[in-house]
C-alpha positions, 0 to 999 in steps of 0.5 A, a space after each residue: 500500500 502506498 504511503 499517504 500524508 492524510 491516512 496513516 494505515 499503519 498507525 491506525 492498525 497499531 492504535 487499534 491494537 493498542 486500544 485492545 491491549 489497554 482495554 484487556 489490561 484494564 480488565 485484568 488490573 481491575 480483577 487484581 485490585 478488587 479480587 472479583 472477576 465480576 465486581 459490578 454490572 459493567 463486567 457482566 450484567 446478568 452474572 452481577 444481578 445473580 450475585 446480588 440476589 445471592 448476597 441478599 440471601 446471605 444477609 438474610 441468613 446472617 440475621 438467622 445465624 444471629 438469632 439462632 446463636 442467641 437461642 443456643 446461648 440462652 439454652 446453654 446458660 439455662 442448662 448450666 443453671 439447672 445442672 448446678 441446681 440439680 447438683 445441689 438438690 442431692 446435697 440438700 437431700 443429704 442435709 435434710 436427712 441429717 436434720 430429720 435425725 432426732 439423735 443430733 444435738 441442738 448445736 449440730 442442728 444449728 450447723 446443719 440448718 445454716 448449711 441448709 440455708 446457704 444451699 437454698 440461697 445458692 439455688 436462689 442465686 442460680 435461678 436469678 443469674 440464669 439470664 442471657 441477653 436480658 432473658 431468664 427462662 427460670 424467672 417467675 412468669 417467664 414466657 417462651 422465646 422464639 428464634 428465627 430458624 430460616 430465611 422464611 421466618 420459621 421459628 424455633 422455641 425455647 420453652 419457659 422453665 418458670 415452673 422451677 421457680 414456682 417449685 423452689 418458692 414452695 420448697 424454700 418455705 419449708 422449715 427444718 427447725 425440728 425433726 417433724 418439719 425436716 421430714 415434711 420438707 423432704 416431700 417438698 424437696 422431692 417435688 422440686 427435684 422432679 421439676 428440676 429433672 423435667 426442666 433439665 430434659 426439656 431445656 436440653 432438648 430445646 437447646 439441642 434442636 437450636 444447636 442442630 439448626 444453627 449448625 445446619 444454617 452455618 453449613 448452608 451459608 458456607 456452601 452459598 458463600 462458596 457458590 458465590 465465590 465461584 461466580 464472581 471471584 477472580 483467579 488472582 494468579 491468572 489475572 496477575 500473569 495476564 497483567 504482566 503479559 498485557 503490560 509487555 504487549 502495551 509497551 510493544 504497541 506503543 513502540 509499533 505506533 511510534 514506528 508507524 507514525 514515522 512512516 509519512 516522514 519517508 515522503 520527505 525524501 522525495 523532495 530532497 
């Protein structure tokens, strides 16, 4: 093709190639900088739209995770309180049995009664302190608490165990000042112990259900996050290698454009 001072075909070809290289370099650099193959709608509108929908689902799952974590926490605290109360019930039974012994002297009875009072106060403290995030399932007239189970707003329930408080209040009114009174208090203690055992089982079942659901939701979130990554995450190693290769091509393109721009100057030789 003949040379022209109006149209430099070589320069146009070199410029087009340089533009293509710079465009590809911009894409690869963006992937390295953001870590995403699709970081916005300009990269891939349909894929970005799908990814945004998945991100919305993940945000909903985060709310469920938080709710279930609160449920597990409440159940665990309640279970710890009930377990410690149950442990003390055995000690109380032994102490009341000692107080029901008519052969002990007054000084021994005073010591045993003080020990009985201390353990009773400790149970009262366990009930009062069985609180998580402002909720106490053992308190008087406490209500059941519901927690999110999935993103469709289904719920799981932690049952109120306020009957433990009621049974304890009755038992705490028992007197151990005499053999007859101590013997009668054993009946009240048995009622309280049975209620503690029932609450232990019920709360353990609720907590297990909450824990299993929490583990399942966590697994779903992990799988969803992995799927999202497969859709939008960039292969950083590949992108980095592309950046280096494209930078070399860019330099060669600039040199080619420079050479092509020098071609019209050849025409000056015709006038010498």
